[in-house]
SETI-576537 format. One record per residue (C-alpha): y, z, x; residue in one letter. Coordinates in pm, 1 decimal, decimal comma. Each point is the difference from the previous one (the first is absolute). Layout:
BEGIN
+----------+----------+----------+------+
:        Y :        Z :        X : type :
+----------+----------+----------+------+
:        Y :        Z :        X :    A :
...
+----------+----------+----------+------+
//
This chain:
BEGIN
+----------+----------+----------+------+
:        Y :        Z :        X : type :
+----------+----------+----------+------+
:     11,0 :      6,9 :     -8,5 :    M :
:    337,6 :    -79,7 :    141,2 :    L :
:    221,7 :    265,6 :     60,7 :    D :
:    276,1 :     18,4 :   -293,3 :    P :
:    209,8 :    187,5 :    271,8 :    H :
:    -35,3 :   -273,9 :    292,7 :    R :
:    358,5 :   -138,2 :    -72,5 :    A :
:    139,6 :    298,8 :     40,1 :    S :
:   -176,3 :    150,6 :    260,2 :    R :
:    177,5 :    127,6 :    303,0 :    K :
:   -103,9 :    -16,8 :    340,3 :    P :
:   -162,8 :    321,7 :    256,1 :    A :
:    -43,2 :     12,7 :    324,3 :    L :
:   -271,3 :    263,2 :    200,6 :    L :
:      2,0 :     39,9 :    366,1 :    V :
:   -175,5 :    208,6 :    217,5 :    L :
:     85,3 :    157,0 :    275,9 :    A :
:   -222,3 :   -257,1 :    185,8 :    D :
:    222,4 :   -262,0 :    -52,3 :    G :
:   -303,9 :    -98,0 :   -288,1 :    T :
:    223,7 :   -157,3 :   -321,3 :    T :
:   -127,2 :    -55,9 :   -365,5 :    Y :
:    189,7 :   -178,3 :   -253,8 :    R :
:    -16,1 :    100,7 :   -367,2 :    G :
:    164,9 :     76,1 :   -289,8 :    W :
:    196,4 :    322,5 :   -123,8 :    S :
:    -94,2 :    185,5 :   -287,7 :    F :
:    187,1 :    309,7 :     14,2 :    G :
:    328,5 :    114,5 :     98,2 :    A :
:    239,7 :   -221,7 :    222,3 :    E :
:     56,9 :     98,3 :    379,5 :    G :
:   -136,4 :     69,9 :    317,5 :    T :
:   -245,3 :    302,4 :     52,8 :    T :
:   -193,8 :    125,0 :    323,5 :    L :
:   -305,0 :    210,2 :     83,5 :    G :
:   -335,0 :     50,4 :     65,6 :    E :
:   -247,9 :   -271,0 :   -108,2 :    V :
:   -338,1 :     78,2 :   -150,0 :    V :
:   -251,9 :    -37,1 :   -236,5 :    F :
:   -147,8 :    148,6 :   -302,6 :    N :
:   -381,3 :   -130,0 :   -102,3 :    T :
:     30,7 :    156,2 :   -351,9 :    G :
:    -69,8 :   -223,7 :   -332,8 :    M :
:    195,1 :    228,5 :   -215,5 :    T :
:    272,7 :    294,0 :     38,0 :    G :
:    282,7 :   -189,3 :    127,3 :    Y :
:    251,5 :    214,1 :   -165,7 :    Q :
:   -139,5 :    296,6 :    139,2 :    E :
:     48,3 :   -165,1 :    356,8 :    V :
:    325,0 :    -83,5 :    -59,7 :    M :
:     94,3 :    323,3 :    -81,8 :    T :
:   -178,3 :    187,5 :    229,6 :    D :
:    210,1 :    191,9 :    245,0 :    P :
:   -255,0 :    -75,0 :    285,4 :    S :
:     66,2 :   -345,8 :      9,2 :    Y :
:    403,5 :     80,6 :     58,0 :    C :
:    134,2 :   -220,7 :    300,6 :    G :
:   -299,1 :   -283,0 :    -72,0 :    Q :
:    -11,5 :   -347,4 :   -115,5 :    I :
:   -332,4 :    -51,1 :   -206,7 :    V :
:   -214,9 :   -293,5 :    -23,4 :    T :
:   -219,0 :     38,6 :   -282,6 :    F :
:   -317,2 :   -193,7 :     36,5 :    T :
:    -67,7 :    -30,0 :   -368,7 :    Y :
:     61,3 :   -373,0 :    -69,1 :    P :
:    246,2 :     60,6 :   -296,7 :    E :
:    228,3 :    291,3 :    -28,0 :    L :
:    159,3 :    116,9 :   -367,9 :    G :
:   -217,1 :    -84,3 :   -221,0 :    N :
:      2,2 :    353,6 :   -149,6 :    T :
:    372,3 :     61,2 :     43,0 :    G :
:    194,4 :    321,6 :     53,0 :    I :
:    -27,2 :    315,4 :   -225,9 :    N :
:    184,1 :    322,8 :     54,9 :    D :
:   -321,2 :    213,0 :     -2,1 :    L :
:   -157,5 :   -131,6 :    301,9 :    D :
:    278,9 :     61,9 :    254,7 :    S :
:    -56,6 :    209,5 :    266,8 :    E :
:    308,2 :    110,6 :     86,7 :    S :
:    351,8 :   -114,6 :   -156,0 :    D :
:     77,5 :   -311,7 :     94,9 :    R :
:   -179,9 :   -277,8 :    272,5 :    P :
:    -68,2 :    122,6 :    353,3 :    Q :
:   -103,2 :   -290,1 :    175,0 :    I :
:    238,8 :   -210,4 :    204,0 :    K :
:   -143,8 :   -344,8 :   -114,2 :    G :
:   -297,3 :   -196,8 :   -218,9 :    V :
:   -202,7 :   -270,5 :    132,5 :    I :
:   -216,3 :   -182,0 :   -233,5 :    A :
:   -183,5 :   -347,5 :    -84,2 :    R :
:     77,8 :    -48,4 :   -334,8 :    N :
:    196,1 :    220,2 :   -249,1 :    I :
:    -25,9 :     30,6 :   -401,3 :    S :
:    369,5 :     -9,5 :   -129,6 :    R :
:   -205,6 :     77,8 :   -361,3 :    M :
:   -220,3 :    306,0 :    -22,1 :    P :
:   -262,0 :     52,8 :   -238,1 :    S :
:    -59,0 :    347,0 :    -45,7 :    N :
:     61,8 :    253,9 :   -279,8 :    W :
:    134,9 :    263,3 :    188,7 :    R :
:    223,1 :   -248,0 :    198,7 :    S :
:    419,3 :     65,0 :    -25,4 :    Q :
:    154,7 :   -228,7 :    245,6 :    T :
:   -136,1 :   -340,7 :    165,2 :    P :
:    -43,1 :     82,2 :    418,3 :    L :
:    279,6 :   -230,6 :    105,9 :    P :
:    272,1 :    182,7 :   -233,7 :    E :
:   -105,5 :    287,5 :    137,5 :    Y :
:     -7,4 :    -50,1 :    368,8 :    L :
:    388,8 :   -174,4 :    -77,4 :    K :
:    120,7 :    330,6 :   -175,0 :    Q :
:   -104,7 :    212,0 :    272,0 :    H :
:    102,9 :   -238,3 :    270,7 :    G :
:   -326,3 :    -78,5 :    182,2 :    I :
:    -17,8 :   -317,5 :    198,3 :    V :
:   -336,3 :   -230,1 :    -80,8 :    A :
:   -144,9 :   -318,1 :    117,4 :    I :
:   -294,3 :   -177,1 :   -154,4 :    Y :
:   -145,9 :   -328,9 :     49,8 :    G :
:   -130,2 :     55,0 :    306,2 :    I :
:   -348,6 :     -1,2 :    183,1 :    D :
:    -64,5 :    376,5 :    -24,3 :    T :
:   -399,2 :    -68,4 :    104,9 :    R :
:    160,4 :   -119,2 :    323,0 :    A :
:    228,8 :    269,7 :     41,7 :    L :
:   -227,2 :    276,1 :    -54,2 :    T :
:   -228,2 :   -181,9 :    263,6 :    R :
:    264,5 :     17,1 :    260,1 :    K :
:     86,3 :    394,1 :    -62,9 :    I :
:   -370,9 :     94,3 :     20,5 :    R :
:    -79,3 :   -249,3 :    309,9 :    S :
:    337,9 :    122,2 :    162,0 :    E :
:    150,4 :    338,2 :   -167,2 :    G :
:    272,0 :     83,9 :   -226,3 :    A :
:    338,6 :   -122,0 :     93,4 :    T :
:    350,3 :     13,8 :   -100,6 :    N :
:    167,7 :   -281,4 :   -196,1 :    G :
:    259,0 :   -103,2 :   -255,1 :    G :
:     42,3 :   -196,4 :   -311,5 :    I :
:    343,3 :   -160,6 :    -80,3 :    S :
:    139,9 :   -181,6 :   -296,5 :    T :
:    304,8 :    -86,8 :    203,2 :    E :
:    -82,0 :    -24,7 :    358,5 :    I :
:   -173,1 :   -369,1 :     14,5 :    A :
:    -12,3 :     -1,2 :    407,9 :    D :
:   -278,1 :    137,3 :    119,6 :    P :
:    108,7 :    120,5 :    332,9 :    A :
:    295,0 :    187,3 :   -181,4 :    T :
:   -269,8 :    200,0 :   -201,8 :    L :
:   -228,3 :     71,9 :    285,6 :    L :
:    288,2 :    112,1 :    184,3 :    A :
:     44,8 :    242,3 :   -274,1 :    K :
:   -306,5 :     83,0 :      1,4 :    V :
:    -79,3 :    124,8 :    366,5 :    R :
:    322,4 :    219,6 :     16,2 :    A :
:   -193,9 :    225,4 :   -296,2 :    I :
:   -211,7 :    248,5 :    144,7 :    P :
:   -384,8 :     51,0 :     24,2 :    S :
:   -176,8 :    205,1 :   -281,7 :    M :
:   -150,0 :    241,1 :    310,0 :    A :
:    304,1 :    310,9 :     50,5 :    G :
:    131,1 :    -46,7 :   -333,2 :    L :
:     31,5 :    327,5 :   -246,8 :    N :
:     24,0 :   -169,5 :   -354,1 :    L :
:   -126,4 :    320,1 :   -137,7 :    A :
:    357,0 :     74,6 :     42,2 :    A :
:    128,1 :   -263,8 :   -201,9 :    V :
:   -227,1 :     17,9 :   -307,6 :    V :
:    -47,5 :    354,6 :    -61,5 :    T :
:    188,4 :    228,4 :   -302,3 :    A :
:    329,3 :     82,0 :     44,0 :    S :
:    -55,8 :    365,4 :   -108,2 :    E :
:   -289,1 :    172,8 :   -169,8 :    A :
:   -102,2 :    -68,3 :   -308,0 :    Y :
:   -305,9 :    112,4 :   -265,4 :    E :
:   -294,2 :   -226,7 :   -124,9 :    W :
:   -174,9 :     55,1 :   -274,4 :    L :
:   -112,9 :   -308,0 :   -183,5 :    E :
:   -357,7 :    -83,7 :      8,9 :    P :
:   -175,2 :   -344,2 :     50,1 :    T :
:     47,3 :   -169,2 :   -317,2 :    C :
:   -252,8 :     13,5 :   -251,3 :    D :
:    -70,3 :   -375,7 :     15,3 :    E :
:    -99,3 :     34,5 :    378,8 :    W :
:   -205,8 :    318,2 :    -53,6 :    V :
:   -306,9 :    -13,0 :    203,4 :    Y :
:   -270,1 :    222,2 :    218,6 :    G :
:   -246,2 :    273,3 :   -129,5 :    E :
:    322,6 :    285,7 :     24,6 :    I :
:    323,0 :    -72,3 :   -143,3 :    E :
:    152,5 :    362,0 :     81,1 :    G :
:    173,3 :    248,7 :   -199,6 :    D :
:    331,8 :   -147,2 :   -156,0 :    R :
:    118,6 :    345,6 :     46,1 :    N :
:    111,1 :     64,2 :    368,6 :    P :
:   -142,2 :    260,3 :    168,6 :    T :
:     18,2 :    -83,1 :    358,5 :    L :
:    309,3 :    -45,9 :    144,7 :    T :
:     -8,8 :   -260,7 :    323,0 :    V :
:    287,8 :   -109,6 :    223,6 :    V :
:     37,7 :   -356,3 :     80,4 :    A :
:    155,0 :   -122,5 :    295,2 :    I :
:    117,1 :   -312,1 :   -103,1 :    D :
:     -9,3 :   -261,1 :    274,7 :    F :
:    -17,3 :   -286,4 :   -236,3 :    G :
:   -199,1 :    122,5 :   -298,9 :    V :
:   -149,0 :   -204,4 :   -211,2 :    K :
:     60,7 :    133,1 :   -426,1 :    R :
:   -381,5 :    -65,3 :    -60,3 :    N :
:    -92,2 :    281,9 :    267,8 :    I :
:    225,5 :    223,4 :   -190,5 :    L :
:   -156,9 :   -124,5 :   -324,1 :    R :
:   -336,2 :     83,8 :    132,0 :    R :
:     87,8 :    342,8 :    138,9 :    L :
:    193,3 :     90,4 :   -350,0 :    A :
:   -382,5 :   -109,9 :   -171,8 :    S :
:   -172,4 :    220,3 :    198,9 :    Y :
:    186,1 :    309,8 :    -84,7 :    G :
:    283,2 :     25,8 :    235,2 :    C :
:    364,6 :     55,1 :    -41,2 :    R :
:    158,1 :   -205,9 :    281,7 :    V :
:    283,7 :     47,3 :    193,4 :    I :
:    155,1 :   -295,3 :    181,7 :    V :
:    220,1 :    124,5 :    349,0 :    L :
:    142,4 :   -248,4 :    239,6 :    P :
:   -150,9 :   -113,7 :    354,1 :    A :
:    248,4 :    216,9 :    138,7 :    A :
:   -137,3 :    305,6 :   -137,0 :    A :
:    -47,9 :    278,0 :    202,4 :    T :
:   -297,9 :    242,7 :     12,9 :    P :
:    221,5 :    269,0 :   -154,3 :    E :
:    122,4 :   -240,4 :   -297,4 :    D :
:   -340,8 :    -71,6 :    -41,8 :    I :
:   -146,6 :    369,1 :    -48,6 :    L :
:    260,8 :    118,0 :   -172,6 :    K :
:   -158,0 :   -142,6 :   -292,5 :    H :
:   -352,3 :    192,9 :     92,7 :    N :
:   -197,3 :   -308,1 :    -62,2 :    P :
:   -372,8 :    -20,7 :    -90,6 :    D :
:     -5,9 :   -296,6 :    170,6 :    G :
:    209,5 :   -251,9 :    238,2 :    I :
:    -55,1 :   -377,4 :    -24,1 :    F :
:    158,0 :   -253,1 :    275,2 :    L :
:     28,1 :   -321,9 :   -146,6 :    S :
:     -4,5 :   -361,9 :     70,5 :    N :
:    317,5 :   -162,3 :    117,5 :    G :
:    124,6 :   -293,1 :    261,7 :    P :
:     19,2 :    -74,2 :    367,0 :    G :
:   -111,4 :    180,5 :    332,4 :    D :
:   -161,3 :    312,4 :   -130,5 :    P :
:     84,7 :    102,2 :    432,2 :    A :
:    374,0 :    -39,3 :   -111,9 :    A :
:     11,0 :    280,9 :   -263,5 :    V :
:      7,2 :    267,3 :    254,8 :    T :
:    150,4 :    288,3 :   -236,0 :    Q :
:   -290,7 :    -64,4 :   -262,1 :    G :
:   -228,2 :     27,4 :    277,4 :    I :
:    159,2 :    303,1 :    119,0 :    A :
:    -14,4 :    178,5 :   -353,3 :    T :
:   -357,4 :   -105,9 :    -66,7 :    T :
:   -156,2 :    193,3 :    353,6 :    K :
:    221,2 :    264,0 :   -139,9 :    A :
:   -131,0 :      1,7 :   -322,0 :    L :
:   -369,4 :    -20,2 :    131,8 :    L :
:     15,3 :    344,1 :    149,8 :    E :
:     74,5 :    142,7 :   -374,8 :    Q :
:   -355,3 :   -143,4 :    -89,1 :    G :
:     54,4 :   -104,7 :   -355,9 :    K :
:   -157,1 :   -287,7 :   -158,6 :    P :
:    155,9 :   -330,3 :    115,9 :    M :
:    -88,8 :   -345,1 :    -98,8 :    F :
:    178,1 :   -303,1 :    167,8 :    G :
:    -46,9 :   -372,7 :    -90,6 :    I :
:     68,3 :   -321,7 :    210,0 :    C :
:    339,5 :     90,1 :    189,5 :    L :
:    -69,9 :    364,1 :    -72,1 :    G :
:   -370,9 :    -39,7 :    167,9 :    H :
:    217,7 :   -102,0 :    278,9 :    Q :
:    244,1 :    263,8 :     32,6 :    I :
:   -292,5 :    294,8 :    -37,5 :    L :
:   -196,8 :   -204,6 :    273,2 :    S :
:    296,6 :    -55,6 :    216,0 :    L :
:     86,9 :    456,0 :    -65,0 :    A :
:   -298,5 :     54,3 :    126,0 :    M :
:     35,2 :   -184,9 :    295,1 :    G :
:   -164,1 :   -351,5 :    -59,2 :    S :
:    136,0 :   -322,6 :     91,6 :    D :
:    102,4 :   -251,2 :   -213,4 :    T :
:     -1,8 :   -375,8 :     95,0 :    F :
:    140,2 :   -359,7 :   -181,3 :    K :
:   -289,4 :   -223,4 :   -164,5 :    L :
:      2,8 :   -337,6 :     43,6 :    K :
:     62,3 :   -146,5 :   -323,1 :    F :
:    -23,6 :    313,5 :   -237,2 :    G :
:   -238,3 :     64,2 :   -273,0 :    H :
:    159,5 :    -87,5 :   -351,1 :    R :
:   -233,5 :    -57,3 :   -265,7 :    G :
:   -207,0 :    139,5 :   -274,1 :    L :
:   -360,9 :    -50,8 :     98,6 :    N :
:    -22,0 :    219,6 :    357,5 :    Q :
:   -333,5 :    152,6 :     38,1 :    P :
:     32,8 :    360,3 :    169,6 :    C :
:   -268,6 :    245,9 :     52,1 :    G :
:   -244,7 :    190,5 :    208,7 :    L :
:   -350,2 :    122,3 :     18,9 :    D :
:   -100,7 :   -303,6 :   -256,2 :    R :
:    244,8 :     72,6 :   -250,4 :    Q :
:    276,9 :   -283,8 :    -73,8 :    V :
:    282,2 :     35,0 :   -242,2 :    E :
:    199,3 :   -340,3 :    -67,4 :    I :
:    377,6 :    116,2 :     60,1 :    T :
:    359,5 :   -171,9 :     19,7 :    S :
:    213,6 :     17,0 :    307,7 :    Q :
:    297,0 :    -96,1 :    111,4 :    N :
:     76,3 :    139,1 :    371,4 :    H :
:     75,1 :   -159,4 :    332,7 :    G :
:    -74,3 :    288,9 :    209,6 :    F :
:   -320,5 :    194,1 :     70,2 :    S :
:    -92,6 :    351,1 :    181,8 :    V :
:   -182,2 :    -33,2 :    301,6 :    S :
:   -352,1 :    151,3 :    -38,5 :    A :
:    -15,9 :     81,3 :    381,0 :    D :
:    254,4 :    285,5 :    -69,6 :    A :
:   -195,5 :     66,9 :   -326,1 :    I :
:   -326,3 :     45,7 :    148,9 :    N :
:    180,5 :    231,5 :    270,2 :    A :
:    117,9 :    215,3 :   -233,3 :    E :
:   -206,0 :    294,1 :    -46,2 :    A :
:    123,1 :    106,7 :   -344,3 :    D :
:     45,6 :   -343,8 :   -177,7 :    F :
:   -298,2 :   -257,9 :    -76,6 :    E :
:      6,8 :   -311,9 :   -158,2 :    I :
:   -154,4 :    -65,4 :   -350,7 :    T :
:     81,0 :   -367,6 :    -31,4 :    H :
:    -15,8 :   -329,3 :    171,2 :    L :
:    127,9 :   -340,1 :    -98,0 :    N :
:   -270,8 :   -219,1 :     -5,9 :    L :
:    135,9 :   -302,2 :     94,1 :    N :
:    184,8 :    122,8 :    332,6 :    D :
:   -184,0 :    325,5 :     40,7 :    R :
:    372,0 :    186,0 :     23,0 :    T :
:     20,4 :    366,3 :   -140,5 :    I :
:     68,2 :      9,3 :   -416,8 :    A :
:    -53,7 :    365,2 :     -3,8 :    G :
:    -12,9 :    339,7 :    165,4 :    I :
:    -18,9 :    344,4 :    -72,3 :    R :
:     19,9 :    334,3 :    137,8 :    H :
:   -320,7 :    197,6 :     28,2 :    K :
:     93,3 :    346,8 :    -93,2 :    T :
:    359,7 :    -51,4 :   -189,9 :    L :
:     17,6 :   -201,8 :   -336,3 :    P :
:    199,9 :   -263,3 :    168,5 :    I :
:   -108,9 :   -408,1 :      1,6 :    F :
:    133,0 :   -318,2 :    -53,1 :    S :
:    -39,4 :   -373,9 :    -34,9 :    V :
:    121,3 :   -328,1 :    121,4 :    Q :
:    -56,6 :   -176,7 :   -336,2 :    Y :
:    167,7 :     66,5 :   -333,9 :    H :
:   -210,9 :    176,9 :   -288,6 :    P :
:    257,8 :     -4,9 :   -262,7 :    E :
:      6,9 :   -406,7 :     27,6 :    A :
:     63,5 :   -149,3 :   -351,3 :    S :
:    -86,4 :   -277,0 :     -5,2 :    P :
:   -248,3 :     11,1 :    256,4 :    G :
:   -350,9 :    197,2 :     41,0 :    P :
:    -35,5 :    376,7 :   -144,1 :    H :
:   -297,8 :     95,8 :    248,8 :    D :
:    196,9 :    240,6 :    184,0 :    A :
:    173,0 :    175,7 :   -295,8 :    D :
:   -217,4 :    313,0 :     62,5 :    Y :
:    197,8 :     65,1 :    277,1 :    L :
:    263,9 :    189,5 :   -214,8 :    F :
:   -250,7 :    212,7 :   -161,8 :    G :
:    -86,0 :     66,1 :    336,6 :    Q :
:    338,3 :    139,3 :     54,4 :    F :
:     10,2 :    155,9 :   -295,5 :    V :
:   -318,8 :    168,4 :     23,2 :    T :
:    113,1 :     93,2 :    397,7 :    A :
:    327,3 :    179,8 :   -142,2 :    M :
:   -153,5 :    192,3 :   -255,3 :    R :
:   -251,2 :    161,8 :    229,1 :    Q :
:    280,2 :     70,1 :    255,1 :    H :
:    197,0 :    138,6 :   -291,4 :    A :
:   -312,4 :    209,0 :    -66,2 :    A :
:    -33,2 :    171,8 :    307,3 :    Q :
:     74,1 :    366,8 :     30,3 :    P :
:    182,5 :    -57,8 :    291,6 :    E :
:    100,7 :   -378,4 :     29,6 :    A :
:     27,8 :    -98,5 :    420,0 :    I :
+----------+----------+----------+------+
//
C-alpha cells in the first residue's frame, strides 16, 4: 500500500560516531537529538521503553518491524513523559488499532519534542551495533549534511562516566500507594491492599510499575531522591529499603553507593533492581564494566542450578563476577544464560538481594514477580525478630 503521507514526508538523517549514515523520514518532532544508539528486541512495549527513565540519554532502535500499532495511552507510561533521546524504526503506524489507545505514536512524540526517524534498515543497524558495540549517534531533521551532524555527535561524552540518575530522580520525596491496575493483575500473590509494611525506595530512575508491584504486595512506599542520605532514609523507620533501576554508569553514582554501603551495616531487608543491583554490588566492594551492546529486550533467560526465568532486561553495564566470587558475604543467584554475566546476587546471612533484570516488567514475562513476595517475606520475618539487627 502506498503511504498516504508520502507527499508530506520530511527527510531525517541518522549519523553514527564512526561516520556511518542512514537517511530516512521524520515521524516525531523536528530538530536534532544526540545520544547513545542502542537496540531493543521486544516485540511489544514500546511505550514502556520510551517512558522508562533507564533509557535517559539513549536513542533507541526498535527491532520489531512496525512501531505504533497500539498507539499511546496514559496508563502504560512508566514516568510522566518520554525519557529517551530519540527513536529509530523501520516502519510506523499512524493509525493505531487498540481499544486503549488515546494518541497515535507520531503525535505523542511531537507533543513531547522527541526526534524520530523511520524508513531505514534497522536490521543492518542492529547487526552493526551487535558486532561493533553501542555507539553515540544523532538524528536530525534540520541538518542535511552528514559531516556537520557527525561533528556534533563526536562532541558528546560517552555513556561511561555519566551520572544520569541525578538527571531523572525525583526532586523531592513523595508517597506511593497505587497498586497494580486491576486490568493487569497477575501472580499468585496480589498482596494486602491495606499497607502493613513501609518501604523506602531510593529513586535512581524508578519505573512506576515497580512502585505498583510493591504497593500490591502490601507496602506503603516512600520514594526519596537519589541524593538521600542514610539519615534521610532511616528517619522513616522502614521495614525494607528498595534500590531502584536507572540510567547511566553505576560507578558514577558515588553518593548512592556510599549511602548503600552505610545502609548495609543496618542489616535491614534490601532489594535492588537493575541499577540498584549494580549500586548494591559496588557498595559491597565489587566492580562494574560496560557491556558491548547491552541487554535490552523481553526474553532474556536467567538462572542457576537448572532453574530458568525468562526476564525483561534493560542495562548497558554489568557486575564483575571476579569481585563477587571473592566477596565472602555475597553469592551469585542468577546468571544471564546468553553471556554468563551476573544477573542476581544475595547476602549469605542478611535479607539483602538484587537482580539485573525487571521482575515488574509489563508488558513482558512474569516469571520473576515472586521476588516482590520474597522481599515482603524478608521484611515480615525481620520485623518479627525480638531484636532486629
